[in-house]
C-alpha positions in Angstrom: -36.4 -54.1 -9.4 -34.1 -51.4 -9.0 -30.4 -51.5 -10.2 -29.5 -49.8 -7.1 -30.8 -52.4 -4.9 -29.1 -55.1 -7.1 -25.9 -53.4 -6.8 -26.2 -53.4 -3.0 -26.5 -57.1 -3.1 -23.6 -57.2 -5.5 -21.4 -55.4 -3.0 -22.7 -57.5 -0.1 -21.9 -60.7 -1.8 -18.4 -59.7 -2.6 -17.7 -58.7 0.9 -18.8 -62.1 2.0 -16.3 -63.9 -0.2 -13.6 -61.5 0.8 -14.1 -62.6 4.4 -13.5 -66.2 3.7 -10.2 -68.1 3.0 -9.0 -68.2 -0.7 -10.6 -70.7 -3.0 -13.3 -71.7 -0.5 -16.7 -71.9 -2.1 -20.1 -70.9 -0.8 -23.7 -72.3 -1.8 -26.8 -70.3 -2.4 -28.0 -71.0 1.3 -24.5 -70.2 2.8 -24.7 -66.9 1.0 -28.3 -66.2 1.9 -27.6 -66.9 5.8 -24.8 -64.4 5.7 -26.8 -61.5 4.2 -28.8 -59.2 6.2 -31.6 -59.0 3.8 -33.2 -62.1 2.4 -34.8 -61.5 -0.9 -34.3 -64.5 -2.6 -35.0 -63.1 -6.2 -32.5 -60.2 -5.9 -29.8 -62.6 -4.4 -30.2 -64.9 -7.4 -30.2 -61.9 -9.6 -27.1 -60.6 -7.8 -25.3 -63.9 -8.2 -26.3 -64.2 -11.9 -24.9 -60.6 -12.6 -21.6 -61.1 -10.7 -21.1 -64.5 -12.7 -21.8 -62.6 -16.0 -19.2 -60.2 -15.0 -16.5 -62.9 -14.1 -16.2 -61.9 -10.7 -17.9 -65.1 -9.4 -17.5 -68.7 -11.0 -19.5 -71.8 -10.2 -17.0 -74.4 -8.9 -19.7 -77.1 -8.9 -23.4 -76.4 -9.8 -24.8 -73.9 -7.2 -21.3 -73.5 -5.5 -19.7 -70.2 -6.0 -16.1 -69.0 -5.7 -14.3 -65.7 -6.1 -12.2 -65.4 -9.4 -8.7 -65.1 -8.2 -7.9 -62.6 -11.1 -10.6 -60.5 -9.6 -8.1 -59.2 -7.1 -5.8 -56.4 -7.8 -3.1 -54.4 -6.0 -2.2 -51.0 -6.4 -1.9 -47.4 -4.8 -4.8 -45.5 -3.6 -5.1 -41.9 -4.5 -8.0 -40.4 -2.7 -10.0 -37.2 -3.4 -10.9 -34.5 -1.0 -14.4 -35.9 -0.9 -13.4 -39.2 0.5 -13.6 -41.4 -2.6 -10.4 -42.3 -4.4 -8.8 -44.1 -7.6 -6.7 -47.2 -7.6 -3.5 -46.7 -9.6 -2.1 -49.9 -10.9 1.4 -50.0 -12.5 1.1 -50.9 -16.3 -2.5 -49.6 -16.5 -3.6 -46.8 -18.5 -6.7 -46.1 -16.6 -7.3 -46.0 -12.8 -10.0 -47.9 -11.0 -12.7 -46.0 -9.1 -13.1 -46.6 -5.3 -16.2 -45.2 -3.6 -15.7 -43.6 -0.1 -17.7 -46.4 1.6 -15.2 -48.9 -0.2 -12.1 -47.5 0.9 -12.1 -49.6 4.1 -9.2 -48.4 6.6 -6.8 -47.1 3.9 -5.1 -43.8 3.8 -4.0 -41.8 0.9 -0.8 -43.2 -0.8 -1.3 -46.9 0.7 -0.6 -49.8 -1.1 -3.8 -52.0 -1.0 -5.4 -54.9 -2.4 -8.7 -54.6 -3.9 -11.4 -56.7 -5.6 -13.5 -55.7 -8.7 -16.8 -54.9 -8.4 -17.3 -54.0 -11.9 -15.2 -53.1 -15.0 -13.9 -49.9 -13.6 -14.7 -50.0 -9.9 -13.0 -51.8 -6.9 -13.3 -52.2 -3.3 -10.3 -52.4 -0.7 -10.2 -55.6 1.1 -6.7 -55.2 2.6 -3.9 -52.6 3.3 -0.6 -54.3 2.1 1.6 -51.3 3.2 1.1 -48.1 4.6 2.6 -45.0 2.6 3.9 -43.7 6.0 4.8 -45.2 9.5 4.2 -41.9 11.4 1.4 -39.3 11.3 0.6 -36.0 12.8 -2.6 -35.1 14.6 -4.0 -33.0 17.4 -5.4 -34.0 20.8 -8.9 -33.5 22.0 -11.2 -34.8 24.6 -14.6 -36.4 24.5 -16.6 -38.2 27.3 -13.3 -38.0 29.5 -11.4 -39.8 26.8 -8.5 -38.4 24.7 -8.7 -38.6 20.9 -6.3 -37.9 18.1 -7.8 -35.8 15.0 -5.8 -36.7 12.0 -6.8 -34.3 9.2 -4.9 -34.3 6.1 -5.6 -32.8 2.7 -7.3 -36.2 1.7 -8.0 -38.1 5.1 -9.9 -37.3 8.0 -9.8 -39.9 10.7 -10.5 -39.9 14.5 -8.1 -42.2 16.6 -8.4 -43.2 20.0 -5.4 -42.3 22.1 -3.6 -45.0 24.2 -2.9 -42.5 26.9 -4.5 -39.6 28.8 -1.2 -37.7 29.6 -1.5 -35.1 26.9 -3.2 -31.8 26.7 -6.1 -30.9 24.5 -4.7 -29.1 21.5 -1.3 -30.7 21.6 0.2 -31.6 18.3 1.4 -35.2 18.4 3.3 -37.6 16.2 1.8 -41.2 16.4 1.8 -44.6 14.7 -1.1 -46.7 14.2 -1.5 -49.3 16.7 -4.6 -51.1 15.8 -7.5 -50.7 13.2 -9.7 -53.6 13.5 -12.7 -51.8 15.1 -14.7 -48.8 14.0 -12.5 -46.4 16.0 -8.7 -47.2 15.3 -6.2 -46.9 18.1 -3.0 -44.7 17.8 0.1 -45.0 19.8 1.8 -41.6 20.5 5.4 -41.1 19.9 5.9 -37.5 21.0 4.4 -34.2 21.4 5.5 -31.2 19.3 3.8 -28.6 21.7 0.6 -26.6 21.7 -1.2 -26.1 18.3 -0.9 -22.4 17.0 2.7 -21.9 18.0 4.5 -21.2 14.6 7.6 -23.2 15.5 5.4 -26.1 16.7 3.4 -25.7 13.3 6.4 -25.8 11.3 7.7 -29.0 13.0 4.6 -30.5 12.3 5.0 -30.0 8.7 8.5 -31.5 8.9 7.1 -34.5 10.5 4.1 -34.7 8.3 6.5 -35.0 5.3 9.1 -37.2 7.3 11.9 -34.7 6.8 14.9 -34.9 9.3 15.7 -31.5 10.6 18.7 -32.4 12.7 21.9 -34.2 12.0 23.2 -37.0 14.5 26.4 -36.2 16.4 28.5 -38.7 14.7 27.6 -37.2 11.3 28.6 -33.6 12.3 31.9 -35.0 13.8 32.4 -36.7 10.3 31.9 -33.3 8.6 34.3 -31.5 10.7 37.1 -34.0 9.8 36.8 -33.4 6.2 38.6 -30.0 6.2 41.8 -32.3 6.0 40.8 -33.0 2.5 41.9 -29.4 1.6 45.8 -29.4 1.4 48.7 -28.1 -0.7 49.2 -31.6 -2.3 45.6 -31.3 -3.6 45.9 -27.6 -4.5 48.8 -28.3 -6.8 46.6 -30.9 -8.8 44.1 -28.3 -9.8 44.1 -25.7 -12.4 44.2 -22.3 -10.6 41.8 -19.5 -11.0 43.0 -17.5 -8.1 44.2 -14.7 -9.9 41.4 -14.2 -12.2 38.4 -11.8 -11.5 35.8 -14.1 -9.7 32.6 -13.2 -7.8 29.3 -14.8 -6.7 25.8 -13.2 -6.9 23.3 -14.6 -4.6 20.2 -13.7 -2.4 21.1 -11.3 0.3 20.2 -13.7 3.0 22.2 -16.6 1.5 24.7 -18.3 3.7 26.2 -20.9 1.2 27.5 -20.1 -2.1 27.8 -23.1 -4.4 28.5 -21.1 -7.8 30.9 -18.3 -8.7 31.8 -16.7 -12.2 35.1 -15.7 -13.4 35.7 -13.0 -16.2 39.1 -13.2 -18.2 38.9 -10.7 -20.9 41.7 -12.1 -23.4 41.1 -9.3 -26.1 38.6 -6.8 -27.5 36.5 -9.9 -29.2 37.4 -12.7 -26.9 36.7 -13.5 -23.3 37.0 -16.7 -21.1 34.1 -17.1 -18.7 34.5 -19.6 -15.9 31.4 -21.2 -14.1 32.8 -22.5 -10.9 30.7 -24.8 -8.8 31.5 -25.8 -5.3 33.4 -29.2 -5.4 31.2 -31.1 -3.0 32.0 -34.5 -4.3 35.8 -34.2 -3.4 34.7 -34.1 0.3 31.6 -36.2 0.1 33.0 -39.6 -0.3 31.1 -42.7 -1.4 30.3 -45.4 1.2 30.6 -43.1 4.1 27.9 -42.3 6.8 27.8 -38.9 5.7 27.2 -39.6 2.2 24.4 -42.0 3.1 22.7 -39.2 5.0 22.9 -37.0 2.0 21.7 -39.6 -0.5 18.6 -40.2 1.9 17.8 -36.7 2.2 18.5 -35.9 -1.6 17.7 -32.3 -1.4 17.6 -29.2 1.0 14.0 -28.1 1.9 13.4 -24.4 1.8 10.4 -23.7 4.0 9.2 -20.0 4.8 11.2 -19.6 8.1 14.0 -22.1 7.7 16.1 -24.3 5.6 16.4 -28.0 6.2 19.7 -28.6 4.7 21.1 -31.7 2.8 24.4 -31.4 4.3 25.7 -30.2 7.7 26.6 -26.6 8.1 30.3 -27.2 8.5 30.0 -28.4 4.8 27.4 -26.3 3.2 28.3 -22.9 4.9 32.0 -23.3 5.5 34.1 -26.0 3.8 32.3 -26.2 0.3 30.7 -22.7 0.1 32.5 -20.3 -2.2 33.1 -17.5 0.2 34.9 -14.6 -0.7 38.7 -14.2 0.0 39.2 -17.8 0.7 41.0 -20.5 -1.4 38.2 -22.9 -2.4 37.9 -26.1 -4.5 35.5 -25.9 -7.4 34.3 -28.2 -10.3 34.5 -25.7 -13.2 32.9 -25.4 -16.6 35.1 -22.8 -18.7 33.9 -21.3 -22.0 35.9 -19.3 -24.4 33.6 -16.7 -26.3 34.5 -14.8 -29.4 32.1 -12.4 -30.7 29.4 -14.0 -28.6 30.1 -17.5 -29.9 31.6 -20.4 -27.9 34.9 -21.4 -29.6 36.3 -23.5 -26.7 35.2 -25.5 -23.6 37.1 -27.1 -20.6 35.8 -29.1 -17.7 37.9 -29.8 -14.7 38.9 -29.5 -11.0 40.1 -25.8 -10.1 41.2 -23.6 -7.2 39.4 -20.3 -6.9 39.6 -17.3 -4.8 36.4 -15.2 -5.1 37.0 -11.4 -5.1 33.7 -10.2 -4.0 30.4 -11.7 -2.9 27.4 -9.6 -4.1 23.6 -9.8 -3.6 21.1 -9.8 -6.3 20.1 -6.1 -5.4 24.0 -5.0 -5.4 24.7 -6.6 -8.8 21.4 -5.1 -10.2 22.7 -1.5 -9.0 25.9 -2.0 -11.0 24.0 -3.1 -14.0 21.4 -0.1 -14.1 24.5 2.3 -14.0 26.3 3.2 -17.2 29.3 1.3 -17.9 31.3 4.5 -18.7 30.5 6.0 -15.4 31.2 3.0 -13.0 30.0 4.0 -9.6 32.8 3.5 -6.9 30.3 2.6 -4.3 26.8 1.0 -4.1 24.3 2.8 -1.9 22.0 0.1 -0.6 19.9 0.6 2.8 21.7 3.8 3.8 25.0 1.5 3.7 27.9 2.2 1.4 29.6 -0.8 -0.1 32.7 -0.4 -2.4 32.9 -2.7 -5.1 36.0 -4.0 -6.9 36.2 -2.3 -10.2 37.2 -5.4 -12.0 34.2 -7.0 -10.7 32.0 -4.3 -12.0 33.4 -4.5 -15.4 32.8 -8.3 -15.3 29.2 -7.9 -14.5 28.8 -5.8 -17.7 30.5 -8.3 -19.7 28.7 -11.4 -18.4 25.3 -9.4 -18.6 25.6 -8.7 -22.1 26.6 -12.3 -23.0 23.7 -13.4 -20.8 21.2 -11.3 -22.9 22.4 -13.0 -26.1 22.3 -16.4 -24.7 18.8 -15.8 -23.7 17.7 -14.4 -26.9 19.0 -17.6 -28.6 17.4 -19.8 -26.0 14.0 -18.1 -26.5 14.3 -18.2 -30.3 14.6 -22.0 -30.0 11.3 -22.4 -28.0 12.4 -22.3 -24.5 9.5 -21.2 -22.3 9.8 -17.8 -20.5 8.2 -17.8 -17.0 8.4 -14.7 -14.9 5.9 -15.6 -12.2 5.7 -13.2 -9.4 6.3 -14.8 -5.8 5.5 -13.6 -2.4 8.1 -13.6 0.3 6.8 -13.3 4.0 8.6 -10.7 6.2 8.7 -12.5 9.7 9.1 -10.9 13.2 11.3 -12.3 16.0 8.5 -14.8 16.9 8.7 -15.9 13.2 5.3 -14.5 12.7 4.5 -12.9 9.1 3.9 -9.2 9.4 4.0 -8.2 5.8 4.4 -9.7 2.3 6.8 -8.7 -0.5 6.4 -9.5 -4.2 9.5 -11.0 -5.7 10.4 -10.3 -9.2 13.3 -11.7 -11.2 15.8 -9.0 -12.1 18.5 -8.9 -14.7 21.0 -9.8 -12.1 18.9 -13.0 -11.4 18.5 -13.8 -15.1 22.2 -13.7 -15.8 23.2 -16.1 -13.2 20.4 -18.5 -14.3 21.7 -18.1 -18.0 25.2 -19.3 -17.1 23.9 -21.9 -14.8 21.7 -23.2 -17.8 24.7 -23.1 -20.2 26.9 -25.2 -17.8 24.3 -27.6 -17.2 23.6 -28.1 -21.0 27.2 -28.6 -21.8 27.8 -31.1 -19.1 24.8 -33.1 -20.5 26.5 -33.0 -24.0 29.4 -34.7 -22.4 27.1 -37.5 -21.0 25.4 -37.9 -24.4 28.9 -38.0 -26.1 30.3 -40.6 -23.5 27.0 -42.6 -23.3 27.3 -42.1 -19.5 25.6 -40.0 -16.9 22.2 -38.8 -15.7 19.7 -36.1 -17.1 17.2 -33.6 -16.1 14.4 -34.7 -18.3 10.9 -32.9 -19.0 8.5 -34.6 -21.2 5.9 -33.0 -23.5 2.7 -31.8 -21.7 -0.3 -34.4 -21.6 -2.4 -33.7 -24.6 -5.4 -33.5 -22.5 -4.0 -30.8 -20.3 -3.1 -28.7 -23.2 -6.6 -28.9 -24.7 -7.9 -27.8 -21.4 -5.5 -25.0 -21.1 -6.6 -24.0 -24.7 -10.2 -23.9 -23.6 -9.6 -22.0 -20.5 -7.3 -19.2 -22.1 -9.9 -18.7 -24.8 -12.5 -18.0 -22.3 -10.2 -15.4 -20.8 -9.8 -13.6 -24.3 -6.7 -15.4 -25.5 -7.4 -17.1 -28.9 -4.2 -19.4 -29.0 -4.0 -22.4 -31.1 -2.2 -24.8 -28.7 -3.6 -28.3 -29.3 -2.6 -28.3 -33.1 0.3 -26.1 -32.8 3.3 -27.0 -35.0 5.6 -25.5 -32.3 3.8 -25.6 -28.9 6.7 -24.1 -27.2 6.6 -20.8 -29.3 2.7 -20.8 -28.8 3.1 -20.9 -25.1 5.7 -18.2 -25.1 3.5 -16.0 -27.3 0.6 -16.6 -24.7 2.8 -15.5 -21.7 4.0 -12.5 -23.8 0.5 -11.3 -24.5 -0.5 -11.7 -20.7 2.9 -10.0 -19.3 1.0 -6.7 -18.2 -2.4 -8.1 -17.5 -4.2 -8.7 -14.2 -4.5 -12.4 -15.0 -0.8 -12.8 -15.7 -0.1 -14.9 -12.5 -3.1 -16.9 -13.0 -2.2 -17.8 -16.7 1.3 -18.5 -15.7 0.2 -20.9 -13.0 -2.2 -22.6 -15.5 0.5 -23.0 -18.0 2.7 -24.6 -15.2 -0.1 -27.0 -14.1 -0.3 -28.1 -17.8 3.2 -29.3 -17.8 4.8 -32.7 -17.1 6.7 -33.0 -14.0 10.6 -32.7 -14.4 12.6 -35.5 -13.1 15.9 -37.3 -13.1 16.9 -40.4 -15.4 19.6 -42.0 -17.1 17.5 -42.2 -20.2 17.7 -38.8 -22.0 14.3 -37.5 -23.6 15.3 -33.9 -23.6 13.8 -30.9 -21.6 10.5 -29.6 -23.2 10.4 -26.5 -21.0 13.9 -25.3 -21.8 13.7 -26.7 -25.3 16.9 -28.3 -24.7 17.9 -31.7 -26.4 20.2 -32.5 -23.5 20.1 -31.3 -19.9 21.3 -32.0 -16.5 21.8 -30.6 -13.0 25.4 -29.6 -12.4 25.4 -26.3 -10.5 24.0 -26.9 -7.0 25.6 -29.7 -5.3 25.4 -28.2 -1.8 21.7 -28.5 -1.8 20.9 -31.1 -4.6 22.2 -34.6 -4.4 21.7 -35.2 -8.2 24.3 -32.6 -8.8 26.8 -34.6 -6.6 26.1 -37.6 -8.8 26.6 -35.4 -12.0 29.9 -34.3 -10.6 30.9 -38.1 -10.0 29.9 -39.1 -13.5 31.7 -36.1 -15.2 34.8 -36.9 -13.2 34.5 -40.4 -14.1 34.4 -39.4 -17.9 37.5 -37.1 -17.5 39.3 -39.9 -16.0 38.0 -42.6 -18.1 36.6 -44.6 -15.4 33.6 -46.9 -15.3 30.3 -45.4 -14.7 28.4 -45.8 -11.4 26.0 -48.8 -10.8 22.2 -48.4 -10.0 22.3 -44.8 -11.1 18.6 -45.0 -12.3 17.6 -46.1 -9.0 19.3 -43.1 -7.4 17.4 -41.0 -10.1 14.1 -42.3 -8.9 14.7 -41.8 -5.3 15.9 -38.0 -5.9 12.9 -37.4 -8.3 10.8 -38.6 -5.3 12.4 -36.6 -2.6 12.3 -33.6 -4.6 8.3 -34.0 -4.8 8.3 -34.5 -1.0 10.2 -31.3 -0.6 8.0 -29.3 -2.9 4.7 -30.4 -1.1 6.5 -29.4 2.3 7.5 -26.1 0.8 3.9 -25.5 -0.4 2.4 -26.6 3.1 4.6 -24.0 4.9 3.7 -21.2 2.5 0.0 -22.0 3.0 0.3 -22.0 6.8 2.2 -18.8 6.6 -0.8 -17.4 4.4 -3.3 -18.6 6.7 -1.5 -17.1 9.6 -1.0 -13.8 7.9 -4.7 -13.4 6.8 -5.7 -14.4 10.5 -4.6 -10.7 11.1 -6.6 -9.4 8.2 -10.1 -10.4 9.3 -12.9 -8.2 7.8 -10.2 -6.4 5.6 -10.8 -6.0 2.0 -8.5 -6.8 -1.0 -8.6 -6.9 -4.8 -8.6 -10.4 -6.0 -8.4 -12.6 -9.3 -10.5 -15.7 -9.4 -8.1 -18.6 -9.8 -10.3 -21.5 -9.7 -13.6 -22.5 -10.1 -15.7 -25.9 -9.0 -19.1 -27.1 -8.1 -18.5 -26.0 -4.5 -17.4 -22.3 -5.2 -14.6 -20.1 -6.3 -11.1 -19.7 -5.3 -9.6 -16.1 -5.2 -6.1 -14.9 -5.1 -5.7 -11.6 -3.3 -3.5 -9.4 -5.7 -1.6 -7.6 -3.0 -0.1 -10.7 -1.2 -1.0 -13.8 -3.4 -3.0 -15.4 -0.6 -5.6 -17.8 -1.8 -8.9 -18.1 -0.2 -12.3 -19.7 -1.0 -16.0 -18.4 -1.5 -18.8 -21.0 -1.2 -21.0 -21.0 -4.1 -24.1 -20.4 -1.8 -22.3 -17.4 -0.4 -21.9 -15.7 -3.9 -24.4 -12.7 -3.6 -27.1 -11.5 -6.0 -28.3 -14.6 -7.2 -28.5 -18.5 -7.2 -25.5 -19.6 -9.0 -24.7 -22.9 -10.8 -21.5 -24.3 -12.0 -21.2 -25.0 -15.6 -18.2 -27.3 -15.8 -17.6 -27.3 -19.6 -17.8 -23.6 -19.6 -15.6 -23.3 -16.4 -18.0 -20.6 -14.9 -20.6 -19.8 -12.4 -24.0 -18.6 -13.9 -26.8 -16.7 -12.2 -30.0 -18.4 -12.5 -32.0 -15.2 -12.9 -29.3 -12.3 -13.6 -27.3 -14.4 -15.9 -24.4 -12.9 -14.4 -21.1 -14.7 -14.8 -18.1 -15.4 -12.8 -15.1 -16.8 -14.7 -11.4 -17.6 -14.2 -9.4 -14.2 -14.3 -12.5 -12.0 -13.3 -11.4 -9.3 -11.0 -13.3 -8.9 -7.8 -13.3 -7.0 -4.5 -13.2 -9.6 -1.5 -13.2 -9.6 2.4 -11.5 -11.8 4.6 -14.3 -13.5 6.7 -12.3 -16.2 8.7 -9.4 -18.6 8.5 -9.0 -22.2 9.6 -5.4 -23.0 10.7 -6.1 -26.9 11.1 -7.2 -27.2 7.5 -4.8 -24.4 6.3 -8.1 -22.6 4.7 -8.9 -19.0 4.3 -12.6 -17.9 3.8 -13.5 -14.9 1.7 -16.8 -13.1 1.1 -17.4 -11.5 -2.3 -18.3 -7.7 -2.0 -18.6 -7.2 -5.9 -17.2 -7.9 -9.4 -14.8 -5.2 -10.6 
């Protein structure tokens, strides 16, 4: 009697009980009549087995009832293969759900399940959908219209409730009915033809439920806020208008939420002001505008656009620290003597920035000798005259930033310098080339002072037992064990799992790989091993930065948590009561940040596929970035686009995947393909629907 056959009866019997009302019992004859197969021995064996597992109990002799405790509610997390896991709050381990037992659930839905073994469950009911709206593509079959819904973890064909749409149209729909084999969808709107970049980006925005327009009443409310900047308010603030102040941002930035002032007191002492746009002065609680900002919680940076948290009137005009304009700031001011902080001050200020510099312009100043300060900066065949006091200020803060950075790294702050790709787009927003972005000293000096301000504000929160924090837990031990195993196979003999100071070991690993071909891969692997940073009122420190206390104070134009931090810091300075429900807001902001990150990655992946669609049959040098039982992922060195090579298409031998070794091994040649190996690849095809790039392997390098 096969175990597989018995399990089939087990599942069938459980399904029968799931379909009847709660607490109703069934006897042997009733169970037998409902089964397709009538093998009495197997039915009795299955009932005995289910009773032993505690799934069924005998209410009366020969009458069975489903155990109430056998039902369990959680969130389904699907795999790309169609199966999934039930995540139950408070449970350390997840329950497995086979593909056939997922019923009509979609990834992220809250579902009711029934146990079919100690670690396996079956979905019996969808309690709540994760989403209300979905994005799909129209196609025709037998003169009927259908919608193909193809997310990363779900592939479902829906019947369309109308034939009025064209094939290949991208549509937004809701689930109308899912009682039959083919579910029915109700189309809410069309986004236009698939393949058009603007339509595809709108599809990403819809997929992640990101609002990309502001209602007219919110825009009007934002325009009226200019009245909150007036002479009476000016006089309440500490003025920094006559102190050398400047901003350093990306060349294409439109909003400037941080500025730095430099006031040299004497040869040994300098006062550095970190001035942050005072958004909380204009964004008042209990307003429609604030509710919208809270709901969005963050600006979202897609490849071709920004979906702002605040209307342009606030983000680009009223709050932005534009040069040569009086602006309101919330400032953290530090007095340094011989590179040590001897005094600090927090408060509302009035500033007037002397200069708006790009990172490239600031870097040009840094790269020139301080004794030969250039009067003009030559960039892209244009001459820009820079204020001499601003140039001297850049030298001062750059020197201080290097000292702060050295101190931070000596205490275990992990130093990432991962190369990122920026797409250059034409007028139609199509990617025509890629640029590798690297962090320059100008980027780093701004980062260092932002970190300082964030850390010092967090100190105030701890001191006054009030506020919210940016927390980052220690990495999961299993992830560190996996990371150690992988990097050792790449030739880096790092002791991570038993390290006395894991931060220093990770920094050492990153330093060793600085000029290696696998640098980007190892940076990615280290990042993946980390816990997710989030917001909380309960401080546990920040592992990655090696800070005992840390928060987000410096970007209130694009992050709602920073607005909350400003409000809480102001309450401390004014000795007022703290905001209620702050932890609930922290959870909301953490979730919205996660959604924004996924949307940003989706837009990058789409642009990679679009870019590579013009590179068919072209060859690139690549690095193996992932391996599984289906094949290898390869990242092209030149443009960081990642594609896939199926295991059956790896030439020269029949290859098998060795999971413990994380490699592909040739059966006859014993040739190995490992993470980090350099290979020459060719672009074979792209699939824009699935956002996939297919490579072929030419040779190992």
